[in-house]
C-alpha positions as CSV (number, residue, x, y, z in Angstrom):
1,S,-63.3,-6.1,27.5
2,L,-65.3,-2.9,27.6
3,G,-62.5,-0.9,26.0
4,M,-62.2,-3.3,23.0
5,K,-66.0,-3.2,22.4
6,I,-66.0,0.6,22.4
7,H,-62.9,0.7,20.2
8,F,-64.6,-1.6,17.7
9,M,-67.8,0.6,17.7
10,M,-65.8,3.8,17.1
11,Q,-63.9,2.2,14.1
12,C,-67.2,1.1,12.6
13,E,-68.6,4.7,13.0
14,E,-65.5,6.0,11.1
15,V,-66.3,3.5,8.3
16,H,-69.9,4.8,8.3
17,E,-68.6,8.4,7.7
18,G,-66.2,7.2,5.0
19,L,-69.0,5.3,3.2
20,S,-71.3,8.3,3.4
21,I,-68.7,10.5,1.8
22,H,-67.9,7.8,-0.8
23,L,-71.5,7.0,-1.8
24,M,-72.8,10.6,-1.3
25,R,-75.7,9.2,0.7
26,V,-76.3,7.5,4.0
27,P,-75.5,3.8,3.6
28,S,-77.9,1.1,4.6
29,I,-77.3,-1.3,7.5
30,S,-76.4,-4.2,5.2
31,E,-73.9,-2.0,3.3
32,W,-72.4,-0.7,6.5
33,A,-72.1,-4.2,7.9
34,Y,-70.5,-5.6,4.7
35,A,-67.9,-2.8,4.8
36,C,-67.1,-3.7,8.4
37,G,-66.5,-7.4,7.6
38,F,-69.9,-9.0,8.2
39,T,-70.1,-10.5,4.7
40,T,-72.6,-13.3,5.5
41,S,-75.7,-12.5,3.6
42,D,-79.1,-11.9,5.3
43,P,-81.9,-11.9,2.6
44,E,-84.3,-10.0,4.8
45,M,-81.9,-7.1,5.7
46,S,-80.3,-7.0,2.2
47,S,-83.7,-6.6,0.4
48,A,-84.7,-3.2,-0.9
49,D,-88.0,-3.3,1.0
50,Y,-86.4,-3.7,4.4
51,E,-87.4,-0.9,6.8
52,E,-85.0,-0.1,9.6
53,S,-86.2,-0.6,13.1
54,D,-85.6,1.6,16.2
55,L,-82.6,-0.6,17.1
56,D,-81.1,-0.1,13.7
57,M,-81.5,3.7,14.0
58,Q,-79.8,3.6,17.5
59,I,-76.5,2.2,16.2
60,R,-76.0,5.0,13.6
61,P,-73.5,7.8,14.6
62,T,-75.0,10.9,16.0
63,G,-75.7,13.5,13.3
64,S,-75.3,11.0,10.4
65,E,-78.8,12.0,9.1
66,S,-77.9,15.6,8.7
67,I,-74.5,15.1,7.1
68,F,-75.7,16.2,3.7
69,D,-78.1,19.0,4.8
70,E,-77.3,22.4,3.6
71,P,-76.1,24.7,6.4
72,D,-78.2,27.7,7.5
73,P,-76.9,30.8,5.6
74,N,-77.4,32.8,8.9
75,M,-75.1,30.5,10.8
76,F,-71.4,31.5,11.4
77,V,-69.1,28.8,9.9
78,G,-65.7,30.5,10.3
79,N,-63.1,30.6,7.6
80,G,-63.2,26.9,6.7
81,R,-59.8,26.1,8.2
82,A,-61.3,23.6,10.7
83,S,-62.5,21.3,7.9
84,D,-59.8,22.0,5.2
85,I,-56.6,22.3,7.1
86,G,-57.4,20.7,10.5
87,P,-58.5,21.5,14.0
88,G,-56.7,23.9,16.2
89,R,-55.4,27.5,15.8
90,G,-53.7,28.4,12.6
91,Y,-52.4,25.5,10.5
92,G,-53.2,22.4,12.5
93,R,-52.8,18.8,11.5
94,V,-54.9,17.7,8.6
95,K,-57.9,15.5,9.3
96,K,-57.4,12.0,8.0
97,T,-59.8,10.7,5.4
98,P,-62.1,8.1,7.1
99,P,-61.8,4.6,5.8
100,I,-64.5,2.9,3.7
101,E,-63.8,-0.6,5.0
102,L,-62.7,-2.2,8.3
103,K,-59.8,-4.6,8.4
104,D,-59.7,-7.8,10.6
105,F,-60.4,-6.8,14.2
106,Y,-59.0,-9.1,16.9
107,D,-60.1,-8.9,20.5
108,D,-56.9,-9.9,22.3
109,S,-58.1,-8.9,25.8
110,V,-58.9,-12.5,26.6
111,V,-55.4,-13.6,25.8
112,K,-53.9,-10.8,27.9
113,F,-56.1,-11.7,30.9
114,E,-55.0,-15.3,30.6
115,K,-51.4,-14.2,30.5
116,L,-51.8,-12.1,33.7
117,Q,-53.4,-15.0,35.5
118,R,-50.5,-17.3,34.5
119,Q,-48.0,-14.7,35.7
120,N,-49.7,-14.4,39.1
121,I,-50.0,-18.2,39.5
122,A,-46.6,-19.3,38.0
123,P,-43.6,-19.2,40.4
124,S,-40.6,-17.0,39.7
125,V,-38.0,-18.4,37.4
126,N,-34.2,-18.1,37.4
127,L,-32.4,-15.5,35.3
128,D,-30.9,-18.3,33.1
129,E,-34.4,-19.5,32.3
130,G,-35.8,-16.0,31.7
131,G,-34.8,-15.8,28.0
132,M,-36.1,-19.2,27.2
133,D,-39.4,-18.5,29.0
134,G,-39.7,-15.1,27.2
135,N,-39.2,-16.7,23.7
136,N,-41.8,-19.4,24.6
137,S,-44.3,-16.8,25.7
138,Q,-43.8,-14.8,22.4
139,Q,-44.3,-17.9,20.4
140,T,-47.3,-18.8,22.4
141,R,-48.9,-15.4,21.8
142,R,-48.2,-15.6,18.0
143,K,-49.7,-19.0,17.9
144,Q,-52.8,-17.9,19.8
145,K,-53.2,-14.9,17.5
146,R,-53.1,-17.1,14.5
147,Q,-55.6,-19.4,16.0
148,Q,-57.9,-16.5,17.0
149,Q,-60.6,-15.5,14.6
150,P,-61.5,-11.8,13.9
151,I,-64.6,-10.7,15.6
152,N,-66.0,-8.7,12.6
153,R,-67.5,-11.8,11.0
154,G,-71.1,-12.8,10.7
155,T,-74.4,-11.5,9.4
156,P,-75.7,-7.9,9.6
157,R,-77.8,-8.9,12.6
158,D,-74.7,-9.9,14.4
159,F,-73.3,-6.5,13.5
160,V,-76.3,-4.7,15.0
161,E,-75.9,-6.7,18.2
162,M,-72.2,-5.9,18.5
163,M,-72.9,-2.2,17.9
164,L,-75.6,-2.2,20.6
165,T,-73.2,-4.0,22.9
166,G,-70.5,-1.4,22.2
167,K,-72.9,1.4,23.1
168,E,-73.9,-0.3,26.3
169,A,-70.2,-0.8,27.1
170,K,-69.6,2.9,26.6
171,Q,-72.4,3.8,28.9
172,R,-71.1,1.3,31.4
173,M,-67.6,2.7,31.3
174,I,-68.9,6.2,31.8
175,Q,-71.0,5.2,34.8
176,C,-68.2,3.3,36.4
177,N,-65.8,6.2,36.2
178,M,-68.1,9.0,37.4
179,R,-66.3,9.1,40.7
180,L,-63.2,10.1,38.9
181,V,-65.0,13.0,37.4
182,V,-66.3,14.1,40.8
183,S,-62.9,13.8,42.5
184,I,-61.4,16.1,39.8
185,A,-64.2,18.6,39.8
186,R,-64.2,19.0,43.6
187,K,-60.7,20.4,43.4
188,Y,-62.1,23.5,41.7
189,Y,-65.0,24.2,44.1
190,N,-64.3,28.0,44.5
191,V,-63.5,29.2,41.0
192,G,-66.7,30.9,40.0
193,V,-68.5,27.8,38.6
194,N,-70.8,25.4,40.5
195,V,-69.3,22.0,41.2
196,Q,-72.4,20.3,39.6
197,D,-71.8,22.2,36.4
198,L,-68.1,21.1,36.5
199,V,-69.2,17.5,37.0
200,Q,-71.5,17.7,33.9
201,E,-68.7,19.2,31.8
202,G,-66.3,16.6,33.1
203,S,-68.7,13.8,32.2
204,I,-68.6,15.1,28.6
205,G,-64.8,14.8,28.7
206,L,-65.1,11.3,30.1
207,A,-67.4,10.3,27.2
208,R,-64.8,11.7,24.8
209,A,-62.1,9.7,26.5
210,A,-64.1,6.5,26.3
211,E,-64.4,7.1,22.5
212,K,-60.7,7.8,22.0
213,F,-59.3,5.1,24.3
214,E,-57.2,2.4,22.7
215,P,-56.8,-0.6,25.1
216,S,-54.0,-2.1,22.9
217,R,-51.6,0.5,24.1
218,G,-51.5,-1.0,27.6
219,F,-52.5,2.1,29.7
220,K,-55.2,2.3,32.3
221,F,-58.4,4.0,31.3
222,S,-58.4,6.2,34.4
223,T,-54.9,7.5,33.6
224,Y,-56.0,8.4,30.0
225,A,-59.4,9.8,31.0
226,S,-58.1,12.2,33.7
227,W,-56.5,14.4,31.0
228,W,-59.7,14.7,29.0
229,I,-61.7,15.4,32.2
230,Q,-59.3,18.1,33.3
231,Q,-59.4,19.6,29.8
232,A,-63.2,19.8,29.8
233,V,-63.2,21.3,33.4
234,F,-60.6,23.9,32.5
235,K,-62.6,24.9,29.4
236,S,-65.8,25.3,31.4
237,I,-64.0,27.4,34.0
238,A,-62.5,29.6,31.2
239,N,-65.9,30.1,29.5
240,H,-68.2,30.5,32.5
241,S,-66.3,31.6,35.6
242,R,-66.1,35.3,34.7
243,T,-68.4,38.0,33.2
244,I,-65.6,38.9,30.8
245,R,-64.1,35.7,29.3
246,L,-60.4,35.2,29.6
247,P,-58.3,32.9,27.4
248,V,-57.5,29.4,28.6
249,H,-53.7,30.1,28.8
250,I,-54.4,33.2,31.1
251,H,-56.3,30.9,33.4
252,T,-53.3,28.5,33.4
253,I,-51.0,31.4,34.4
254,L,-53.5,32.4,37.2
255,N,-53.4,28.9,38.5
256,R,-49.6,29.0,38.5
257,V,-49.8,32.3,40.4
258,R,-52.1,30.9,43.0
259,R,-50.0,27.8,43.6
260,T,-46.8,29.9,43.7
261,R,-48.3,32.3,46.2
262,E,-49.4,29.5,48.5
263,A,-46.0,27.8,48.3
264,L,-44.2,31.1,49.1
265,Q,-46.5,31.9,51.9
266,Q,-45.7,28.5,53.6
267,E,-42.0,29.0,53.0
268,L,-41.7,32.6,54.1
269,G,-44.4,32.6,56.8
270,R,-46.0,35.8,55.5
271,T,-47.8,37.1,52.4
272,P,-45.3,37.3,49.5
273,T,-44.9,40.5,47.5
274,N,-45.6,40.8,43.8
275,E,-41.9,41.1,43.2
276,E,-41.2,37.7,44.9
277,I,-44.0,36.0,43.0
278,A,-42.9,37.5,39.7
279,G,-39.3,36.4,40.3
280,K,-40.5,32.8,41.1
281,L,-42.5,32.8,37.8
282,D,-39.6,34.2,35.7
283,M,-41.8,37.2,34.8
284,T,-41.1,40.9,35.0
285,V,-42.9,42.9,37.7
286,E,-44.5,45.2,35.1
287,K,-46.0,42.3,33.2
288,F,-47.2,40.6,36.4
289,N,-48.9,43.7,37.7
290,K,-50.5,44.4,34.4
291,M,-51.8,40.8,34.3
292,L,-53.3,41.2,37.8
293,R,-54.9,44.5,36.9
294,L,-56.5,43.2,33.7
295,T,-57.8,40.0,35.3
296,R,-59.8,41.6,38.1
297,R,-63.2,40.2,38.7
298,S,-66.2,42.4,37.8
299,I,-69.1,42.7,40.3
300,S,-72.7,43.8,39.7
301,L,-74.0,47.1,41.1
302,E,-77.3,45.2,41.8
303,K,-75.5,42.9,44.2
304,P,-76.8,43.2,47.8
305,K,-74.5,45.1,50.2
306,Y,-74.3,42.0,52.5
307,A,-75.7,38.5,52.1
308,G,-76.9,38.1,55.7
309,N,-79.2,40.8,56.9
310,P,-78.6,41.2,60.7
311,K,-82.1,42.6,61.1
312,N,-83.7,39.7,59.3
313,L,-81.6,36.6,59.3
314,G,-81.7,34.5,56.2
315,M,-82.6,37.4,54.0
316,D,-80.3,39.5,51.8
317,S,-79.9,43.2,52.3
318,E,-82.3,45.5,50.4
319,T,-79.5,48.0,49.9
320,T,-77.3,47.3,46.8
321,L,-73.8,48.3,46.1
322,G,-74.9,50.8,43.5
323,D,-76.8,52.7,46.3
324,T,-73.6,53.0,48.4
325,I,-71.4,54.5,45.7
326,D,-71.1,58.2,45.5
327,S,-72.2,59.4,42.1
328,S,-69.9,62.5,42.3
329,S,-66.8,60.2,42.6
330,V,-67.9,58.2,39.6
331,M,-68.4,61.4,37.5
332,H,-65.0,62.6,38.7
333,D,-63.3,59.4,37.5
334,E,-65.0,59.3,34.1
335,Q,-62.9,61.9,32.3
336,S,-63.8,63.0,28.8
337,P,-61.2,62.5,26.0
338,E,-60.7,66.3,25.9
339,K,-59.8,66.5,29.6
340,T,-57.4,63.5,29.2
341,V,-55.6,65.3,26.4
342,D,-55.5,68.6,28.4
343,Q,-54.1,66.6,31.4
344,N,-51.4,65.1,29.3
345,L,-50.4,68.4,27.7
346,F,-50.2,69.9,31.2
347,Q,-47.9,67.2,32.4
348,S,-45.6,67.5,29.4
349,D,-45.4,71.3,29.8
350,I,-44.5,71.0,33.5
351,K,-41.7,68.5,32.6
352,E,-40.4,71.0,30.0
353,M,-40.4,73.8,32.5
354,L,-38.4,71.8,35.0
355,Q,-35.6,71.2,32.5
356,I,-34.2,74.7,33.3
357,L,-33.6,73.6,36.9
358,G,-30.6,71.8,38.3
359,E,-30.8,68.1,39.3
360,D,-31.1,68.8,43.0
361,E,-33.6,71.7,42.5
362,R,-35.7,69.5,40.3
363,A,-35.7,66.6,42.8
364,V,-36.8,69.0,45.6
365,I,-39.7,70.5,43.6
366,V,-40.9,67.1,42.4
367,S,-40.8,65.6,45.9
368,R,-42.1,68.7,47.7
369,Y,-45.2,69.3,45.5
370,G,-45.8,65.6,44.5
371,L,-45.5,66.1,40.7
372,E,-45.0,62.4,40.1
373,D,-47.0,60.5,42.7
374,G,-49.5,63.3,43.7
375,L,-48.4,63.3,47.4
376,T,-47.1,66.6,48.8
377,R,-44.4,66.4,51.5
378,T,-43.2,68.6,54.2
379,V,-39.7,70.1,54.3
380,T,-38.7,67.7,57.0
381,A,-39.9,64.6,55.0
382,V,-38.0,65.9,51.9
383,A,-34.9,66.5,53.9
384,A,-35.0,63.0,55.4
385,E,-35.6,61.5,52.0
386,M,-32.7,63.3,50.4
387,R,-30.5,63.0,53.5
388,Q,-29.9,66.8,53.7
389,T,-30.7,69.5,56.2
390,K,-34.0,71.4,56.2
391,A,-32.1,74.7,55.4
392,W,-30.6,73.1,52.3
393,V,-34.1,72.0,51.2
394,R,-35.6,75.5,51.7
395,L,-32.7,77.1,49.9
396,A,-33.0,74.8,46.9
397,E,-36.8,75.3,46.8
398,C,-36.4,79.1,46.8
399,R,-33.8,79.0,44.0
400,A,-36.1,76.8,41.9
401,L,-39.2,78.9,42.4
402,R,-37.2,82.0,41.5
403,K,-36.1,80.4,38.2
404,L,-39.7,79.3,37.4
405,R,-41.2,82.8,37.9
406,K,-41.3,83.7,34.2
407,P,-44.2,85.6,32.6
408,W,-44.6,83.1,29.7
409,Y,-44.6,80.2,32.2
410,E,-47.4,81.9,34.2
411,Q,-49.4,82.5,31.0
412,R,-49.1,78.8,29.9
413,L,-50.1,77.6,33.4
414,K,-53.2,79.9,33.5
415,E,-54.3,78.5,30.1
416,H,-54.0,75.0,31.4
417,Q,-55.9,76.0,34.6
418,N,-58.8,77.4,32.6
419,S,-59.0,74.4,30.3
420,L,-59.0,71.9,33.1
421,A,-61.5,73.9,35.2
422,S,-64.0,74.2,32.3
């Protein structure tokens, strides 16, 4: 089968890496073939004057020629954990030492196909005969395995032909499963990355799945490859969908938020609130709002005001978003660090002044003049909010203002006013 051919090719490439590390040089084709079990001698390929052809160069693993090249000193290589400790963040699993020889490799795909054909043709048996039939089938498989010969036997030329066959099988498997890549990539058509780019990234994941697939485990290749394709697509979205890159786990949380919002909208018949979404995700409202605030998309000021120009259909607008933004509002929002410090000191002094007031008087002043939210309210609105009469609100306000009319309070407020106005 295609899977067994690719699996054999990948194991031979691991032997090539192990031999390169063991010999401290790139092994010849005859040495590589001998280590993989092809022990039958070939005088022409075993001679020292043999020159490798283009086919011999094609079967070598990618990057095997530069395995002993010194790295560029200007290239960033990290802290060395990826090669010493293992892949992944922190202390990952240690990379296994590649083997320097290949054990007997059996291609049992033919036996499995014959077994499936017999199961489809043979009639169903009784339960009493099931145990005997199972024992006979196990004995038959063991006998067939003993009679079967390992495929890693022959001359180095046979080895070259099998490696070329494995590379063709890998290309064939990738081409036959490209529709799976397209079906997965089309689910993410509106995430900031073009679908064609997602298909290309998914094809890289499909190639990796073809290299890592083990047919002997009994799973379908499409089931195994879908995880590698999704991982490659998610990584591409995390790296290229935004101007400011977000971590992959943040993208996962945003996908959960999107699915939860759609489910709640169908269940409630309206747009759900942030509190409802946060409760469904087992997340605090403060954390949910902070995540939405920090993951807003950035837009370019050079972007056209509208894509379709009504005066000239098919052409973008000549006016950009930067031309429509008031520069005075931008300058007003961009506060200097000194003004930010003055504003914080002003707020802290106001809170300190309000401590001399009673609880009701403080609530009336804060609500009346908008000291917390910046929204001033009328006496009627404050009375309705506190469920009191308008006369009670006026009386509480007059008492509070009378207590706050202190000369040292007025001096401090004038200092803050001068510092904020300058």
